[in-house]
Structure formats: structure tokens, C-alpha cells
MIPA-921450 format. One record per atom (N, C-alpha, C): residue in one letter; x, y, z. Coordinates in pm, whole numbers, padded with zeros to 5 digits, always signed. Layout:
% residues N
aXYZ/...
% end
This chain:
% residues 313
m+00086-00120+00000/m+00000+00000+00000/m+00089+00124+00000/p+00072+00217-00095/p+00156+00336-00098/p+00130+00422+00024/t+00237+00469+00085/t+00222+00551+00203/t+00306+00678+00199/i+00407+00684+00114/i+00488+00804+00105/i+00404+00915+00042/l+00425+01039+00091/l+00342+01150+00048/l+00346+01170-00103/d+00458+01137-00167/d+00466+01151-00313/d+00363+01064-00384/l+00313+00961-00317/l+00218+00869-00380/l+00075+00899-00342/m+00051+01017-00285/m-00086+01051-00244/m-00178+01060-00366/t-00123+01099-00480/t-00203+01109-00601/t-00134+01030-00712/d-00201+01017-00824/d-00144+00944-00937/d-00045+01030-01015/t-00044+01163-00992/t+00046+01250-01065/t+00177+01262-00989/p+00289+01284-01061/p+00418+01293-00993/p+00429+01415-00904/r+00349+01515-00926/r+00355+01638-00846/r+00214+01694-00836/d+00175+01745-00720/d+00042+01804-00706/d+00052+01928-00619/r-00053+02010-00627/r-00050+02139-00558/r-00043+02121-00407/l-00113+02022-00354/l-00109+02001-00209/l+00032+01969-00164/r+00101+01888-00241/r+00239+01855-00204/r+00326+01981-00202/e+00304+02071-00297/e+00382+02195-00301/e+00356+02279-00176/l+00233+02282-00133/l+00200+02358-00013/l+00263+02293+00110/l+00259+02160+00115/l+00320+02090+00229/l+00471+02112+00231/d+00533+02114+00114/d+00675+02142+00108/d+00705+02281+00164/a+00619+02376+00135/a+00638+02512+00185/a+00623+02517+00336/v+00531+02438+00391/v+00512+02433+00535/v+00639+02385+00604/l+00704+02285+00548/l+00814+02217+00616/l+00952+02262+00571/d+00958+02360+00480/d+01088+02411+00439/d+01160+02473+00558/e+01288+02441+00575/e+01366+02487+00689/e+01366+02639+00702/r+01352+02709+00592/r+01361+02855+00594/r+01229+02922+00629/n+01119+02849+00625/n+00987+02911+00641/n+00935+02894+00784/h+00969+02989+00868/h+00928+02980+01008/h+00794+03047+01034/r+00752+03138+00945/r+00626+03209+00964/r+00528+03174+00853/l+00399+03195+00881/l+00296+03169+00781/l+00322+03250+00655/e+00364+03374+00672/e+00391+03459+00556/e+00502+03401+00469/d+00606+03342+00533/d+00715+03280+00457/d+00665+03160+00378/m+00580+03078+00442/m+00527+02960+00374/m+00445+03000+00252/a+00355+03098+00273/a+00266+03140+00164/a+00346+03201+00049/s+00446+03283+00083/s+00529+03344-00022/s+00602+03239-00103/d+00651+03136-00036/d+00723+03029-00104/d+00631+02953-00199/a+00502+02949-00166/a+00404+02878-00250/a+00333+02972-00348/f+00371+03101-00346/f+00315+03201-00438/f+00164+03220-00422/v+00119+03221-00296/v-00022+03249-00268/v-00030+03340-00145/s-00148+03391-00118/s-00167+03475+00000/s-00171+03388+00125/p-00133+03442+00242/p-00142+03364+00366/p-00282+03310+00392/f-00385+03389+00360/f-00523+03345+00383/f-00554+03222+00297/h-00522+03230+00169/h-00550+03117+00079/h-00467+02996+00118/f-00342+03018+00154/f-00254+02909+00194/f-00314+02834+00312/s-00355+02906+00415/s-00413+02842+00534/s-00543+02770+00500/r-00627+02835+00420/r-00757+02777+00389/r-00742+02644+00315/v-00651+02638+00218/v-00631+02515+00142/v-00575+02404+00230/l-00477+02438+00315/l-00418+02336+00403/l-00520+02281+00501/v-00596+02369+00563/v-00695+02324+00662/v-00802+02239+00595/r-00846+02281+00475/r-00950+02206+00405/r-00903+02067+00365/n-00777+02055+00324/n-00727+01928+00273/n-00664+01838+00378/t-00618+01896+00489/t-00548+01815+00589/t-00611+01822+00727/g-00703+01916+00749/g-00764+01929+00882/g-00671+01987+00985/e-00563+02053+00941/e-00462+02106+01032/e-00408+02236+00976/s-00389+02336+01062/s-00335+02463+01016/s-00187+02447+00981/p-00134+02534+00894/p+00007+02523+00858/p+00100+02530+00979/a+00075+02624+01069/a+00163+02640+01185/a+00158+02517+01275/r+00038+02465+01297/r+00026+02349+01385/r+00091+02225+01322/m+00072+02206+01191/m+00135+02092+01125/m+00286+02102+01132/r+00340+02221+01103/r+00485+02238+01107/r+00539+02208+01246/r+00474+02262+01347/r+00519+02241+01485/r+00517+02092+01520/r+00408+02023+01484/r+00396+01881+01518/r+00503+01797+01447/v+00519+01817+01317/v+00614+01736+01242/v+00757+01766+01287/m+00786+01893+01319/m+00920+01927+01368/m+00947+01861+01503/l+00845+01853+01588/l+00862+01784+01716/l+00881+01634+01694/e+00809+01577+01596/e+00830+01435+01564/e+00974+01412+01519/r+01023+01501+01433/r+01160+01485+01386/r+01259+01500+01502/a+01232+01595+01590/a+01321+01615+01705/a+01323+01491+01793/a+01206+01431+01815/a+01200+01309+01898/a+01281+01196+01834/w+01269+01184+01700/w+01347+01081+01632/w+01497+01109+01644/q+01536+01236+01626/q+01678+01272+01635/q+01734+01243+01774/i+01659+01278+01877/i+01704+01252+02014/i+01716+01102+02038/g+01620+01027+01986/g+01625+00882+01998/g+01745+00822+01928/q+01797+00894+01826/q+01915+00847+01753/q+02045+00895+01817/g+02034+00969+01927/g+02153+01013+01997/g+02189+01159+01982/s+02107+01237+01909/s+02137+01379+01893/s+02119+01452+02026/p+02202+01553+02055/p+02182+01633+02176/p+02050+01708+02171/v+01990+01727+02288/v+01862+01799+02295/v+01878+01940+02239/t+01991+02004+02268/t+02013+02141+02219/t+02009+02147+02068/e+02073+02052+02002/e+02075+02049+01856/e+01935+02024+01800/a+01862+01929+01860/a+01726+01899+01813/a+01635+02018+01831/a+01652+02090+01942/a+01570+02209+01969/a+01596+02316+01864/w+01724+02340+01833/w+01760+02442+01735/w+01707+02405+01596/m+01720+02279+01557/m+01674+02237+01426/m+01521+02240+01415/a+01452+02229+01529/a+01306+02235+01528/a+01254+02378+01528/g+01347+02475+01534/g+01306+02615+01525/g+01282+02683+01658/f+01322+02620+01768/f+01302+02681+01899/f+01422+02769+01935/e+01394+02879+02002/e+01500+02973+02037/e+01571+02936+02166/s+01511+02850+02246/s+01573+02810+02372/s+01544+02663+02401/v+01635+02599+02472/v+01614+02460+02512/v+01498+02451+02609/e+01483+02553+02695/e+01375+02550+02792/e+01239+02550+02723/g+01223+02636+02622/g+01097+02640+02548/g+01071+02510+02475/f+01176+02453+02417/f+01163+02324+02348/f+01122+02215+02447/s+01186+02211+02564/s+01156+02107+02662/s+01012+02117+02710/r+00963+02239+02731/r+00823+02256+02773/r+00728+02206+02665/a+00755+02245+02540/a+00668+02202+02429/a+00674+02051+02411/f+00793+01994+02420/f+00811+01849+02404/f+00736+01773+02513/s+00753+01818+02639/s+00688+01749+02751/s+00537+01759+02741/r+00488+01877+02703/r+00344+01895+02689/r+00287+01804+02581/t+00362+01787+02473/t+00311+01714+02357/t+00326+01564+02371/f+00444+01518+02415/f+00471+01374+02422/f+00435+01314+02558/g+00420+01399+02660/g+00386+01347+02792/g+00507+01312+02875/h+00628+01344+02829/h+00749+01321+02905/h+00858+01411+02849/p+00964+01438+02926/p+01069+01529+02881/p+01153+01469+02769/p+01230+01552+02698/p+01313+01501+02588/p+01414+01396+02632/s+01454+01400+02759/s+01554+01304+02807/s+01503+01161+02806/a+01370+01143+02806/a+01311+01009+02800/a+01272+00980+02656/a+01348+00897+02590/a+01322+00867+02449/a+01186+00802+02433/p+01099+00854+02344/p+00966+00797+02327/p+00969+00663+02255/a+00870+00579+02286/a+00859+00451+02216/a+00824+00475+02069/s+00748+00581+02044/s+00714+00619+01908/s+00727+00770+01896/y+00782+00817+01786/y+00797+00962+01770/y+00680+01022+01693/w+00583+00943+01652/w+00465+00996+01586/w+00366+01050+01688/l+00307+01166+01657/l+00206+01228+01741/l+00069+01215+01675/p-00040+01224+01753/p-00173+01218+01692/p-00188+01325+01584/a-00243+01286+01470/a-00259+01379+01357/a-00394+01356+01292/p-00462+01463+01251/p-00593+01447+01187/p-00584+01400+01043/n-00462+01388+00988/n-00446+01358+00847/n-00351+01242+00819/g-00290+01186+00923/g-00197+01075+00903/g-00063+01116+00847/i-00034+01246+00837/i+00093+01294+00784/i+00194+01304+00896/h+00308+01236+00881/h+00409+01231+00986/h+00548+01245+00928/f+00642+01277+01015/f+00783+01274+00978/f+00827+01128+00961/h+00903+01103+00853/h+00959+00970+00830/h+01107+00986+00803/p+01195+00927+00884/p+01338+00950+00871/p+01392+00896+00738/p+01493+00965+00683/p+01559+01079+00747/p+01495+01214+00720/t+01427+01230+00605/t+01373+01363+00571/t+01236+01359+00508/s+01172+01244+00500/s+01047+01231+00425/s+00925+01253+00513/l+00809+01262+00448/l+00681+01259+00516/l+00614+01126+00487/w+00539+01078+00583/w+00472+00948+00571/w+00324+00971+00593/v+00242+00902+00516/v+00097+00915+00532/v+00040+00782+00578/n-00021+00783+00697/n-00085+00665+00752/n-00235+00685+00740/s-00296+00624+00639/s-00437+00650+00610/s-00531+00587+00710/e-00483+00497+00795/e-00571+00428+00889/e-00549+00475+01033/e-00483+00588+01048/e-00450+00634+01183/e-00576+00670+01262/r-00577+00633+01389/r-00686+00668+01479/r-00643+00788+01561/v-00717+00897+01553/v-00680+01022+01619/v-00760+01039+01747/m-00693+01083+01851/m-00760+01106+01978/m-00864+01215+01963/n-00980+01194+02023/n-01087+01292+02020/n-01035+01425+02073/p-01044+01534+01994/p-00990+01662+02041/p-01060+01714+02166/l-01187+01677+02188/l-01255+01720+02309/l-01187+01661+02432/t-01157+01531+02427/t-01087+01466+02538/t-00952+01532+02563/e-00878+01551+02455/e-00744+01611+02466/e-00753+01751+02528/q-00849+01830+02485/q-00860+01967+02535/q-00904+01969+02681/l-00997+01883+02719/l-01041+01879+02859/l-00925+01843+02951/v-00847+01744+02911/v-00735+01699+02994/v-00627+01805+03000/m-00589+01861+02884/m-00482+01960+02881/m-00523+02088+02952/h-00649+02129+02938/h-00695+02250+03007/h-00687+02233+03157/d-00727+02117+03206/d-00720+02090+03350/d-00576+02100+03399/l-00483+02039+03327/l-00343+02040+03371/l-00284+02180+03367/d-00310+02254+03259/d-00255+02389+03247/d-00318+02484+03348/d-00449+02471+03367/d-00518+02560+03459/d-00472+02536+03602/t-00449+02410+03637/t-00398+02377+03770/t-00261+02441+03792/k-00176+02432+03691/k-00043+02494+03701/k-00055+02644+03726/s-00146+02710+03655/s-00164+02854+03672/s-00212+02889+03812/l-00306+02811+03865/l-00357+02837+04000/l-00250+02814+04106/l-00168+02713+04086/l-00059+02688+04180/l+00041+02804+04178/q+00067+02858+04061/q+00157+02973+04051/q+00100+03094+04124/m-00030+03115+04114/m-00093+03225+04188/m-00084+03200+04339/a-00105+03075+04379/a-00103+03043+04521/a+00036+03060+04582/e+00140+03041+04501/e+00276+03055+04551/e+00305+03197+04599/a+00229+03294+04548/a+00250+03434+04587/a+00175+03471+04714/l+00095+03379+04769/l+00014+03408+04888/l+00094+03381+05015/s+00056+03450+05120/s+00118+03425+05251/s+00055+03300+05313/e+00120+03249+05418/e+00067+03132+05488/e-00071+03162+05545/e-00089+03283+05595/e-00220+03320+05651/e-00328+03318+05545/e-00295+03367+05425/e-00392+03367+05316/e-00424+03226+05270/l-00324+03139+05269/l-00346+03001+05227/l-00429+02923+05327/e-00411+02951+05456/e-00477+02874+05562/e-00614+02930+05602/a-00643+03053+05565/a-00769+03115+05609/a-00889+03035+05561/e-00988+03018+05647/e-01110+02945+05611/e-01199+03034+05525/r-01202+03006+05399/r-01285+03085+05305/r-01424+03025+05292/m-01436+02894+05310/m-01564+02825+05299/m-01576+02723+05412/p-01609+02766+05532/p-01616+02674+05646/p-01710+02557+05619/g-01663+02436+05649/g-01747+02316+05634/g-01760+02265+05492/n-01689+02324+05398/n-01702+02281+05258/n-01647+02140+05238/v-01728+02052+05179/v-01687+01914+05151/v-01714+01886+05003/v-01611+01840+04932/v-01626+01804+04791/v-01658+01656+04778/l-01575+01573+04838/l-01597+01428+04845/l-01579+01384+04989/e-01671+01302+05037/e-01673+01269+05179/e-01540+01214+05229/w-01476+01128+05150/w-01353+01064+05196/w-01233+01158+05197/d-01247+01278+05139/d-01136+01373+05138/d-01142+01472+05253/g-01250+01471+05329/g-01260+01563+05443/g-01300+01704+05403/t-01287+01795+05498/t-01327+01935+05477/t-01220+02008+05395/e-01268+02087+05301/e-01179+02169+05217/e-01225+02314+05227/s-01179+02382+05329/s-01228+02518+05355/s-01127+02626+05323/s-01003+02587+05289/s-00899+02685+05260/s-00842+02662+05120/i-00768+02761+05072/i-00706+02748+04941/i-00610+02630+04938/r-00530+02616+05045/r-00433+02507+05048/r-00501+02370+05047/s-00606+02354+05125/s-00671+02223+05135/s-00736+02182+05003/v-00795+02278+04932/v-00856+02245+04803/v-00749+02207+04701/l-00644+02287+04693/l-00537+02257+04598/l-00469+02125+04630/q-00452+02095+04758/q-00385+01971+04795/q-00466+01849+04751/n-00595+01848+04780/n-00677+01734+04738/n-00688+01728+04585/h-00689+01844+04523/h-00698+01849+04377/h-00575+01783+04313/v-00456+01819+04358/v-00333+01765+04301/v-00316+01617+04335/l-00342+01582+04462/l-00315+01445+04505/l-00413+01343+04448/s-00531+01388+04407/s-00629+01292+04354/s-00574+01218+04233/k-00504+01288+04144/k-00447+01222+04025/k-00334+01127+04065/e-00253+01168+04164/e-00145+01080+04211/e-00201+00948+04264/i-00311+00956+04337/i-00370+00836+04396/i-00428+00746+04286/w-00497+00805+04190/w-00553+00725+04080/w-00442+00663+03996/l-00336+00739+03971/l-00224+00684+03893/l-00160+00565+03965/a-00150+00574+04097/a-00094+00461+04173/a-00178+00336+04152/s-00309+00352+04151/s-00397+00237+04128/s-00381+00182+03987/i-00377+00272+03889/i-00368+00231+03749/i-00233+00166+03720/e-00127+00220+03780/e+00008+00169+03757/e+00043+00050+03846/g-00049+00014+03937/g-00025-00101+04024/g+00075-00076+04134/r+00087+00050+04179/r+00181+00083+04286/r+00108+00091+04420/d+00187+00093+04527/d+00130+00112+04660/d+00073+00253+04673/a-00018+00269+04768/a-00076+00400+04792/a+00035+00498+04831/p+00043+00612+04764/p+00150+00707+04797/p+00128+00770+04934/g+00235+00791+05006/g+00227+00856+05136/g+00264+01002+05123/f+00180+01089+05178/f+00203+01233+05168/f+00192+01298+05305/e+00253+01416+05317/e+00241+01493+05439/e+00097+01540+05458/a+00060+01563+05584/a-00076+01609+05613/a-00103+01745+05549/e-00004+01833+05557/e-00017+01965+05494/e+00108+01992+05413/m+00089+02023+05285/m+00202+02043+05195/m+00217+02190+05160/t+00340+02231+05134/t+00363+02365+05083/t+00316+02371+04938/i+00287+02491+04890/i+00246+02507+04752/i+00360+02468+04658/a+00484+02496+04701/a+00600+02456+04618/a+00604+02305+04602/r+00575+02232+04709/r+00574+02086+04703/r+00462+02037+04610/l+00345+02099+04620/l+00234+02062+04533/l+00267+02092+04387/s+00334+02204+04362/s+00373+02239+04226/s+00469+02136+04169/d+00564+02091+04250/d+00658+01989+04205/d+00587+01858+04174/l+00494+01820+04262/l+00418+01696+04238/l+00336+01707+04110/h+00274+01821+04090/h+00192+01840+03971/h+00278+01832+03844/a+00395+01896+03847/a+00483+01895+03730/a+00531+01753+03698/a+00562+01675+03803/a+00609+01538+03781/a+00495+01446+03737/m+00374+01473+03785/m+00260+01388+03753/m+00204+01416+03613/t+00214+01540+03566/t+00150+01579+03440/t+00182+01488+03323/p+00310+01461+03291/p+00338+01372+03177/p+00288+01231+03197/r+00286+01181+03322/r+00237+01045+03347/r+00086+01039+03327/w+00016+01139+03376/w-00130+01142+03362/w-00170+01155+03215/l-00106+01246+03145/l-00137+01265+03003/l-00101+01142+02922/g+00014+01083+02952/g+00055+00962+02881/g-00040+00846+02904/m-00090+00834+03027/m-00184+00726+03058/m-00313+00741+02978/i-00366+00862+02972/i-00492+00884+02900/i-00474+00861+02751/r-00362+00908+02697/r-00337+00886+02554/r-00321+00738+02523/d-00263+00664+02616/d-00247+00520+02595/d-00382+00450+02597/v-00468+00488+02690/v-00603+00431+02696/v-00678+00459+02567/d-00667+00583+02519/d-00738+00620+02397/d-00681+00546+02276/r-00549+00535+02268/r-00485+00469+02155/r-00526+00322+02145/r-00542+00259+02261/r-00580+00118+02263/r-00732+00098+02260/g-00807+00208+02263/g-00952+00196+02268/g-00998+00125+02394/a-00929+00155+02505/a-00952+00081+02630/a-01042+00155+02728/w-01129+00242+02678/w-01214+00320+02767/w-01309+00233+02849/n-01346+00118+02797/n-01437+00029+02871/n-01364-00078+02951/d-01231-00074+02950/d-01156-00167+03035/d-01186-00138+03182/r-01169-00241+03264/r-01197-00224+03407/r-01067-00220+03487/l-01063-00125+03580/l-00952-00112+03673/l-00994-00174+03805/i-00916-00272+03852/i-00939-00328+03984/i-00851-00251+04081/d-00912-00166+04160/d-00838-00077+04250/d-00809-00150+04380/a-00687-00203+04390/a-00648-00276+04511/a-00620-00184+04627/l-00614-00052+04603/l-00589+00043+04712/l-00716+00067+04793/c-00831+00030+04737/c-00956+00041+04812/c-00968-00077+04908/d-01041-00060+05014/d-01063-00168+05111/d-01213-00180+05138/p-01279-00283+05080/p-01224-00388+04993/p-01196-00335+04852/p-01119-00410+04770/p-01090-00366+04633/p-01219-00342+04555/e-01214-00241+04467/e-01331-00207+04385/e-01294-00211+04238/s-01396-00224+04155/s-01378-00228+04010/s-01436-00100+03950/f-01358-00036+03861/f-01401+00087+03796/f-01379+00077+03646/v-01473+00128+03568/v-01454+00141+03424/v-01361+00260+03400/m-01260+00245+03314/m-01160+00348+03295/m-01220+00481+03252/s-01319+00477+03163/s-01379+00604+03120/s-01443+00677+03237/s-01501+00602+03331/s-01564+00666+03447/s-01460+00725+03541/v-01342+00663+03547/v-01234+00717+03631/v-01192+00854+03578/i-01169+00862+03446/i-01127+00989+03387/i-01236+01094+03403/a-01361+01055+03380/a-01472+01148+03395/a-01484+01197+03539/h-01464+01106+03635/h-01468+01140+03777/h-01361+01245+03810/v-01239+01218+03766/v-01128+01310+03797/v-01152+01446+03734/l-01192+01450+03607/l-01213+01577+03539/l-01329+01656+03600/t-01434+01586+03642/t-01550+01654+03702/t-01511+01726+03830/y-01446+01654+03920/y-01412+01716+04049/y-01291+01809+04037/a-01207+01786+03938/a-01097+01880+03913/a-01152+02015+03872/s-01250+02015+03781/s-01312+02140+03738/s-01379+02211+03855/h-01448+02135+03939/h-01516+02193+04054/h-01415+02257+04150/r-01307+02186+04178/r-01208+02239+04273/r-01134+02360+04216/r-01109+02361+04087/r-01041+02478+04030/r-01128+02602+04044/q-01258+02586+04028/q-01346+02701+04045/q-01360+02739+04193/l-01353+02640+04281/l-01353+02672+04425/l-01232+02757+04460/v-01115+02721+04407/v-00994+02799+04433/v-01012+02942+04382/r-01070+02956+04265/r-01092+03091+04212/r-01184+03173+04304/t-01290+03111+04351/t-01381+03181+04443/t-01307+03223+04569/m-01225+03135+04623/m-01150+03167+04745/m-01047+03277+04719/l-00984+03274+04602/l-00888+03378+04570/l-00957+03514+04561/r-01075+03518+04504/r-01150+03644+04497/r-01186+03692+04636/r-01224+03601+04723/r-01256+03639+04861/r-01133+03690+04935/a-01016+03648+04887/a-00891+03698+04945/a-00848+03830+04881/g-00932+03883+04792/g-00903+04011+04729/g-00812+04002+04608/k-00797+03882+04551/k-00709+03864+04436/k-00788+03868+04306/t-00723+03917+04202/t-00783+03920+04070/t-00751+03789+03998/v-00853+03723+03946/v-00834+03593+03882/v-00929+03582+03764/d-00888+03509+03661/d-00972+03494+03543/d-01085+03395+03569/q-01163+03365+03464/q-01278+03276+03478/q-01242+03129+03459/g-01123+03101+03410/g-01087+02961+03385/g-01162+02902+03267/d-01195+02987+03170/d-01276+02946+03055/d-01190+02868+02955/p-01228+02743+02921/p-01149+02666+02824/p-01148+02728+02685/i-01250+02809+02652/i-01250+02877+02522/i-01133+02974+02514/m-01115+03055+02619/m-01006+03152+02620/m-00871+03081+02629/w-00868+02971+02703/w-00743+02893+02714/w-00699+02842+02578/l-00794+02785+02502/l-00759+02729+02371/l-00715+02839+02276/r-00777+02955+02284/r-00734+03067+02199/r-00591+03107+02230/r-00557+03111+02359/r-00420+03148+02397/r-00321+03043+02346/i-00357+02916+02358/i-00269+02809+02311/i-00247+02820+02161/n-00354+02842+02086/n-00343+02853+01941/n-00259+02974+01901/d-00281+03087+01970/d-00203+03208+01940/d-00055+03184+01969/l-00025+03118+02079/l+00113+03090+02115/l+00180+02999+02012/q+00108+02897+01967/q+00163+02805+01867/q+00189+02877+01736/e+00098+02969+01698/e+00118+03045+01574/e+00243+03131+01584/e+00264+03195+01700/e+00380+03280+01720/e+00510+03200+01716/q+00509+03081+01778/q+00631+03002+01786/q+00667+02938+01652/c+00566+02927+01565/c+00595+02869+01434/c+00620+02976+01329/
% end
């Protein structure tokens, strides 16, 4: 079965291929550069690519460049070199983008360097593109819900780091209970602590580890570190479940007494439901503390992410 991009059509050359070449040309870092190379306006260039591939030029370039970087690192290339070749101005920015996308830092070589794509177009070493016509793509709604929760949590933790101990410990909602087994959550610290640790506890069950032991009261810095370390594991787990179509698989949670059985899709839904609730509780408490905070709207979050990706590409 033909899979190389050159074989997408019966003709040796086609207009879509020319546009894709412009997207991935090493010299074309901006949309305007890509469109100029293809001799069309930026508007027409974007419209044709999105219509034919389901992906914007900037997003496709960023994804394929990250795939190439992952392959290069897996072949022994230094992270700095891979970052520079992928068009990033700093290793730190590259590492953040890589970790967010692959679910782990560049230092951990991925089992596969292909990322979910709406069109099956991927980097194929050493310099080609590969088209996988049977690729199963993760539902963008699931991806956005999970990523928004992780990013929003990080932002709230950063805000909390600027608060004094008195502000963190003050009872903003006396007697507030989210889940009976988690106890009272009446302060900013208590809500954030249960919010962060809930994923750690579920991951322990899913990964077959012992129940993690934590301090009764954690600093915000400690919670931020736990969240940063947990994020790639949580994202990787969900992507693996989706890739295998294992949403109806059952998890036997041996950490419960007695052990309980849960459908994986219900576990993810449970975590996302109460995560959303707790993030809004933190916002309410921050406002009561006299702090200015946004609405936590996923629409605005996605716009910021898209704008950032366009700028970086």
C-alpha cells in the first residue's frame, strides 16, 4: 500500500504537495514565509491546508518538527541540537513544548515519535513525510479537557505561591466538603492539595503501585513539584487508553478496602469533574482573598494556546 506523500495522487507532483513542502521548508518559520514560497496569500494558503489536511500550517509544522526532534534525540542527537533544528530559540521552550506534547521530557526517548494527527501525515526518517491513512486520532474534546485541567492547575498553583501562609490557611468556605472521603476543604491550600493528590492516587492504582504517602499539609511549592512530575504520566496514561480503545476496560483498584472495580472512562470522567469543581472553588476563594483571577474558561485557554503556537511557528 503506498504511504509516502509523493504517492498521495497518481500525478508525480500536485498542488497540495507543493503547499506541504512550503510548510516544512527549513527557511519558512512564519505563515507569511510559507505562503510566499508557495506564491499564494497567507489566507488562501491556510484555507487550502486546513480544508485538505484538517490542520493549520503552523500546527502541522510544529507537530512534524517535534516528531523529527524526537526521532533525532532517539538516535543520539543532543537535545540542544534537536531544539535548534526544530526552530526553537531556547532549550527551555523546546523542553516545555516536548513534555506537553509527548507526555514526558526530551531526556526520556519515546517509544514512538509519531504524534496524533488528523491527516496521518508524519515525519519519516531521514527527511520524508509518511501518510498513515488508517490512523486513529484522539478525540480533540478529550485532549482539550485533559490539557486545560493540567494547564489551569499549574496557573492556579503559581498564583497560590505568591500568597502568605495566613492567606493560604484562612477558612474561606467553612465546612465545605467536595468528596466525603477527602474531608473538609475550607482553605485554598486544602482544596489545591486534594486536587493535586487525587491524580497521584488514581495513577498509583492504574500503575499497580502502593498508595502514595504524603504529608498532612504540603507547601504550595511541594504541590507544584508533584503536579509537574505527575502531568506527563497522567497525560501519557490517558493517551495510551485512547490509543488502545480501552475506555471500557476495568480497573481493579487494590488500594480500596475492599478492592473495587471501575470502568476506565468513568475514572477519567470522575477526575475531570471534580478537578473542574475544585479549580473554580480555588478561584472563588482567591477572589474572597481580594485577588484578581480569570474565569478559567477553556474557550479563552484554547485561543491562547493557538495564538502561542502560531507565534512560535
